[in-house]
Structure formats: C-alpha cells, structure tokens
C-alpha positions as CSV (number, residue, x, y, z in Angstrom):
1,M,194.2,40.4,49.9
2,Q,190.7,39.2,50.8
3,R,189.7,42.5,52.1
4,F,190.8,44.1,48.8
5,V,188.8,41.7,46.7
6,I,185.7,42.0,48.9
7,T,186.0,45.8,48.8
8,M,186.2,45.7,45.0
9,V,183.2,43.4,44.7
10,V,181.1,45.6,47.0
11,T,182.1,48.7,45.1
12,A,181.2,47.2,41.8
13,A,177.9,46.0,43.1
14,L,177.0,49.4,44.5
15,G,178.2,51.1,41.3
16,L,175.9,48.9,39.2
17,A,173.0,49.5,41.5
18,A,173.5,53.3,41.2
19,L,173.2,53.3,37.4
20,P,169.9,54.6,36.0
21,A,167.5,52.0,34.7
22,G,168.0,53.3,31.1
23,A,171.7,52.6,31.1
24,F,171.2,49.0,29.8
25,P,169.3,48.4,26.6
26,H,166.0,46.6,26.9
27,R,165.4,43.6,24.9
28,T,162.2,44.2,23.1
29,Q,159.8,41.6,21.8
30,E,160.8,42.4,18.2
31,M,164.5,41.8,19.0
32,K,163.6,38.5,20.6
33,E,161.6,37.4,17.6
34,L,164.4,38.5,15.2
35,Q,167.0,36.6,17.2
36,H,164.8,33.5,17.2
37,R,164.3,33.8,13.4
38,Q,168.0,34.2,12.9
39,R,168.8,31.1,15.0
40,Q,166.3,29.2,12.9
41,D,167.9,30.5,9.7
42,N,171.3,29.4,11.0
43,K,170.0,25.9,11.8
44,V,168.5,25.5,8.4
45,L,171.7,26.8,6.7
46,K,173.8,24.3,8.7
47,Q,171.5,21.4,7.8
48,Q,171.6,22.4,4.1
49,Q,175.3,22.7,4.1
50,R,175.8,19.4,5.9
51,A,173.5,17.7,3.4
52,M,175.4,19.3,0.5
53,R,178.8,18.1,2.0
54,N,177.5,14.6,2.3
55,V,176.4,14.5,-1.3
56,M,179.7,16.0,-2.5
57,K,181.6,13.4,-0.5
58,Q,179.9,10.6,-2.5
59,H,181.4,11.9,-5.8
60,E,184.9,12.3,-7.1
61,Q,185.9,16.0,-7.4
62,S,188.9,17.8,-8.7
63,P,190.7,20.0,-6.3
64,E,189.5,23.1,-8.1
65,S,185.8,22.1,-7.7
66,K,186.4,21.2,-4.0
67,Q,187.9,24.6,-3.5
68,R,185.0,26.3,-5.4
69,F,182.5,24.4,-3.4
70,N,184.1,25.4,-0.1
71,R,184.3,29.0,-1.1
72,N,180.6,28.9,-2.0
73,M,179.8,27.4,1.4
74,K,181.8,30.1,3.1
75,S,180.2,32.9,1.1
76,Q,176.7,31.6,2.0
77,K,177.6,31.8,5.7
78,Q,179.1,35.3,5.3
79,L,176.0,36.5,3.4
80,A,173.7,35.1,6.2
81,R,175.8,36.9,8.9
82,R,175.8,40.1,7.0
83,T,172.1,40.0,6.5
84,H,171.5,39.2,10.2
85,R,173.7,42.2,11.2
86,E,171.8,44.5,8.8
87,Q,168.4,43.3,10.2
88,V,169.6,44.0,13.8
89,R,170.9,47.4,12.8
90,R,167.6,48.3,11.1
91,L,165.6,47.2,14.1
92,K,167.8,49.3,16.5
93,E,167.4,52.3,14.3
94,Q,163.6,52.0,14.3
95,G,163.7,52.0,18.1
96,K,165.6,55.3,18.3
C-alpha cells in the first residue's frame, strides 16, 4: 500500500513538473489590486451591516419590517458579489 501511495505522489509531482509554464494563470498586479479592493469593500460592507443591525436591534419592529430589512441586507451582499465577479471577468477579458 505504501509503495502505491509513494508511486502516485511521485507520478503526480513529475506530471506537474512536466507541464508548460503557461498552464497556470499568472496573478497580475492588477488582479492583486482588484482583489485587495474587493476585500476592503467586503470589510466595509460587513461593518455597515453590523452597525445597521445594532441600530435595528434597539428599536421595536414588526415581523414584516424585520423581514424586509433582512432581505435588503441580503440583496446588498448579492449585489456586491455580482459586481466583484463582473470586475474580475472584465479584467480577465482585458488580459486576453
């Protein structure tokens, strides 16, 4: 069993070493900057939503308004994710 595992690991290592250098996408400086900006955007959004939740907890709300508030929070997250995906897609298309 050990021989089989060792053989598979060696085969995989040699197989990866034989791949051309262009087989893996390179992370460009623009992609790094974009990912950094997106992480910062996510942090800001989380902080804003946390603050809004804390404010809303201090007030009485009807179940409908709570539900509407939660949907709004969820849609903000989805919009941010969609925007980030679109930015990454555009950057990748520019590189081609």
